[in-house]
N, C-alpha and C positions, 0 to 999 in steps of 0.2 A: 785847111787852106786848099784851094783848088784854082789853078790858073792865076795864081797871084792874089786871089781874093778869099776872104773868109766866108764860108757858107754855113748856113744853119743845118744841123743834123740832130738826130736823136741819140746824141752821145754825151757822155760826161767826161770832162777832161780831168786827169789826175796829175797833181803836181807834188813835187818833193823838194823840201828845203835842204840843200846839201851843205855840209860844213865847208868852210873856205879852203881847208887844207886839201880836201878831196878834189876841188875844182881849180886849185891854184889861183884863187882870186884874192884881192887885197882883203885884210881882216875886216875892214869897215863895210865890205860888200856882202850882200846876200843875194842869191839868185834862185829864182824858182825855175827849176828845170822840168820841162814837160816830159813825162815818162811815156804816157800813152793816152789815147782817147778811147776808153772802153765804152761799149754800148750801155745805155740805160737798161733797166730791167724791163724788157719788152718781149711779149709773146704775140706772135701772129698765128691765128687759128682760122681755118676755113670750116664753116659749119653749114650743113645742108639738110633742110627739112622741107617736106612737100605737102603736108596735110595739116589741117587745123590742130589736131592733137599733138602732132610733132612740133608744130610751131610753138605751142604753149610749153611743151617740155623743154625745147631748145632754149626758149627765152629764160626759163627758170635756171637752166644749166649755165647760161651766160652770166646771170647774176651770181650764182654760186661760185663760179670760177673767179670772178672779181673779188668776192668776199674772202675766198680762200687765200688769195695772194694780193692783199690791198696795196702792197708796195710795188706791184708790177703794173705796167701799162699793157693792156690787152688790146689787140687790134683784131676784130672779128669781121669776116666777110663771107658771103656765100649765097645760098638760095633761101630767101626769107619770106615769112608771112608777116602779118601786121604786128604781132607781139614781139617777134624778133627785131623788127625795125624799131619798135618802141624801146627795146632793150639796148639799142645802139649798134646793131649788126649792119654793116654796109651791104647794100644789095647788089649782088652780081646778077642774080636772076630773081624775079618776082614770082614766087610759087603759088600765088593766090589762085590762078586759073589752071593749075596743074594737078589739083587734088581730085582725080577722077578714078573710076574703076571700070573694068570690063574691056573686052576685046574691041567691041564696036566703038566705045567712047574714046579709048586710046587711039584707035585707028584714025579717028576723025581729026585728031590734033597731033598726030605723030611728029609733024614738022616742028611744033613748039617744043616737044620733048627733046628732039634732036638738037635744036638750037640751044636749049638750056644746057644740055650735056656738053656741047662744044664750048660754050661760054665758060662753064665751070672748069673744064679742063684747062682752057687757056689761062684763066685767072689763077689756077693753082700753079701752073708753070711760071707765070710772071711774078706772082707775089711770094712764092716759095714759103708756104706756111710751115710752122713747126709740126703741125699735125692736121689731118682732115678728120672732122667729127661728122659722121653720117647718122642722122636721126630717123629711125624707122624707114618708111617709104622704100621697101625692098626692091620693087620692080625697077626702080630707077637707081637706087643707091648701090645695089650689088654690082650693077654694070659699071658705075662710076668708080667703085672701090677697086675693081680689077684694073682699070686703066691707070688710076693714080698710084696704086701700090706697085704696079709694074714699072712705073717711072721713078720709084724710089721714095715715095712719100709715105709717112707713117699714117695708117688708117685705123681709126677708132670708131667702132659701131655702137651707138647708144640706142637701146631698145631693140632687142633681138628680133629678127624676122621670125615669124611663127612657123618655123620649119618643122616643128613637131606636129603641126596640124596638116600641112600639105606641102608637097614638093620638097620632101626631105633630102632629095639628092643634091640640093643646093648647099648642103653642109661642106661640100668640096670648095665652094666659093669662100666660105668663112675660114676654112683651114688655110687656103692659099692667099687670100687677099686682105685679111683683117688681122691686125696686130693685137688688138684688145677688143673683146666683146663685152658690153655691159648689159646684163639682163635685168628685167624688172619683175618677172614672175618667179615664185619660189621654187618651182619644179624644173626650171630651165637649165640651171647649171648641171644638175645630175643628168639630165637628158643629153646635154652636149658631151659630158664625160663618157657616157656610154657610146657616143659616136667617135670617141678618141680625140676630142677637142678640149684642151685644158686652159686655153688663154681666155677664160670666161670669168667674170666677177658678177655676183648677184648684189645689186644695190638697193633693192626694194622698189616698190612702185611709186612714181612721182606724185600720185594723187594721195597716197597714204599720209594721213596727218595734215593734209593741206585742204581737204574739201570741207568747207564750213559755210553755212548759209550766212548771208550778209545781214539778214533780219529775220524775225520770227513770223509765224503764220499770220498773226494779227496785222503786222505791218505790211506783209505781202498782200493780204486781202484788201487793206486800205488802198494800196497803190493800184491794184488791179480791179477794184470795185467788186470784189467777190464777197460772199457771205462766209465768215470764218466758221460758223456753226454747221454749215452744210458740207457734204463730201466734195473733195476736189480730185480730179483725175487729170494728170499731165500727159500730153502726147508729144513725144520727141521723135520726129520723122527722119533725123539725120542731118548731115552737114553738106553733102554733095547734092547738086541740083537734080541729077537723075534719081538719086535715092529719094529725095523729097517727093518728086513727081510720082514715083511708084508706091511709096509707103504711106503718104498722108491720106490719099483717098480711102483705102480700107480702114484706116484709123477713124476717119470722119464717119464712115458707114457704121462702124462699131459704136461711135458716140451717139449716132441717131437711134440705133437699136436700144442702147442703154437708156437713153432719155425717154423713150416710149414706155419703158418699164419703171424707171426711176427718174422722174422729172426734177427731183431735188439735186441731182448730181451736176456739179459744175465742171467745165472742161477748159483746159489751158493748152494751147498749142505753143510750144517753145521754139523760137526762131534761133537757129544756130548763128554764131557770129559771121560765118561766111555766106549766109543767106540774108534775104531782106523780107520785111513784113509784106511788101507788095507781092512777092512771089507766093507767099502763103495765102494772101487774100485772093489771088487769082484762082488758086486751087479750091479754096473754100467757096468762092463764087460759082465755080463750075459744079461743085458738089451740090449746091443748093438747087440745081436744076434736076437732080435725081428724085425719084419718088419719095424716098425717106427724108422727112423734114429734119434738119439739123437742130441740135439743142438750142434753146433760147439763150442759154448762158454759155457762150463759146468765146473765150478771150485769147487774143494773139499777144504773146509776151516776148519782148525782145531783150529782156535783161539776162542775168546770169541763170543758167539752167539749174544750178544747185539751189538757188533761192526758190524756184518753182518746185523742184523735187522735194526739198525739205518741208515744204508746206502742203504737199500732196498726200492723200490717203493711199493712192495707187498710181501707177504710171505704165504707159506702153512706150517702149524705147527701142529705136533701131539699134541692132547689134553694133557695139563699139565701145569707146571709152566712157560714154555717158552711163552705161550700165554699171560700171564700177563706181562712178559718182553716186548713183542711186544706192548701191550696196553699202558704201561707206556711210551714207546718210541714213541707211536703214529703211528705205522706201520700197515696199513690195512692188514688183513689176512683172510685166510680161515682155520678153525679148522677142522682137519681130525682125524679119528681113524679107525682102523680095528683090530678086535680080531679074534682068531680062532673060527670056527663055534660052537664048543663045549662050549667055554667060553661065547660067545655072547648069545647063546640060554639058558644058565643056569644062569650065573651071571648077564648078561645084563637085564634079566627080572626083577631083583630085584631093578633096578634103578627107582625112582619115582619122578624125577624132569623134568621140561620142557626143560631144557638146559643141555648140557654136558660140554660145555666150561666154564672155570672160568670167563672169560670176561663177558659172557652173564649172568651168575649166579649173579655176582656182580651188573651188570646193571639192572637185573630184567626183561630184554627183549632181543630179538635177535638183537644184535648190529652187529655181524659178522656171516657169514654163517657157518654152521656146516654140514660136510659130514661124516656120520658115517656108518660103516659096508657096507651094500649093496648099499648105496648112494655114497660111496666113490670109484670112479674109475677115470681113466685118463680123460675121456671125460667130466665128470661133473666138475672135478677140473679145467681143462683147461678153460671151459666156465666161471667159477666164477672168476678165476684169470684175464682173459682178461677183464671181466666186471669191476673188481677193478682197472685195469690200466687206465680206462677212467677218465680223470681229474676231472670231476664234482663229480662222486661217490667217487673217491679216497679222495678228500678233505672233503667230508661230513663224511666219516667213520673216518678220522683222527680227525675231530672235536669231534665226539662222543666218541672216545677212550680217548681223553684228559679229558672228563667229568668222564669217568670210573676211570681213574688214580687218579683224585681228590677224588673220593669216597674211595680209598684205604688209604688215609692219606698222611701226609707229611714226613714220615720217622720216625726212632727211635724205631721201633718195638722191635729190639733185646735189646735195652737199657731198654725199659719198661718191657719186659719179665724178664730181669735180676732183676729189682727192685722188681717185684712181687715174684720172686723165693726167693730172699734174705729176703723179708718180711715174707715169709712163714717158714723160718728156724729160729731156736733159735739163738739169738745173741751170738757172740763169747764171749762177756764179761759175759753173763749169764752162759755160759758153764764153763768159768773159775771160776766164783763165786761158782758154784755148786761143782766144784772139791775142792776148798779151804775149803768149809764147811765139806768135807769128811776127811780133814787132821787133 
């Protein structure tokens, strides 16, 4: 009741039938006495992801949270990509255009980041979520964590920043601003323990047990008009625009060199969900103007990367999540990356690990070849891919990748993450009891 009128709200009214003697009513009378209007089982969670991989992991987490407490109504809002929006997360900030890297790139759109930061802070203060879940995206999320934790909000960080690789001094941010850190790589919990941080739980990698091809090689070749009996090489140049512009040209150069020696090899350029086929065609068109003729069989594929990888004999992949997909599927690969000279000479010097690729980091050794920056050119990539196509080496790498996949676990990371998150929150029943005491 408000201002003399009944208004709808997310509440359940509780009634009790009292005995006549207790309420001094005539014996024939019965009265339903309103004791309280306790809230329904509702949780409001803010969730922030800024890159395609984070968007996918956050969407899976949202589904897992709902399945873990089916009797609870969840209200999600935050910074979303397309998969989070499809999972029912309300958009405070659209993060589709914020997934970039590098000093120059960030500098050009710094106003967008600042606007997103302010909008998310305001939304958190207005909607007062039970917790804020930050997914990867450390350059943005660690700053947001500091502001929101300082304001009294519970902060949960899903997918640990790779502080063991570079800028380890940021452990102070985790210690001060994060209430619960959920890690996805098997060595991370021990690394944080050595840094004196114990509010860390290892949940396994979200891709483990989840990466499966939608169809077999024969069906993939039928859809792409490739020949199933001939070798297939997939090229995955990344998900960010600048990545693709820097990485795809040397990949195409390698394809041209390989084709000159092995015209039977077919090539597939895999388009990331955040990119378009037209962007890829523009780069391919520009590459056709170079002296090296491109392969006659070069297919641009906009479907699931895992379908292309599972059907490929070998692949060249931009360093990132897709390399783990390939490892789980057992596809031999070369990991590549190329940054702007400015970024490489500044940010690149802060990296303090022996390996760049996640596959090699998990394995603790060089399982697959990495070609980074100056080592990444068409000639070197062509030589590595041709070597990987040799049957003996190809099978040896496949066997080793299966071992790496086993190290990542059997699946269920999203479900375990959901369990830890719910355990860190007040139980809905306790919240209701607290409200009843106030009445």
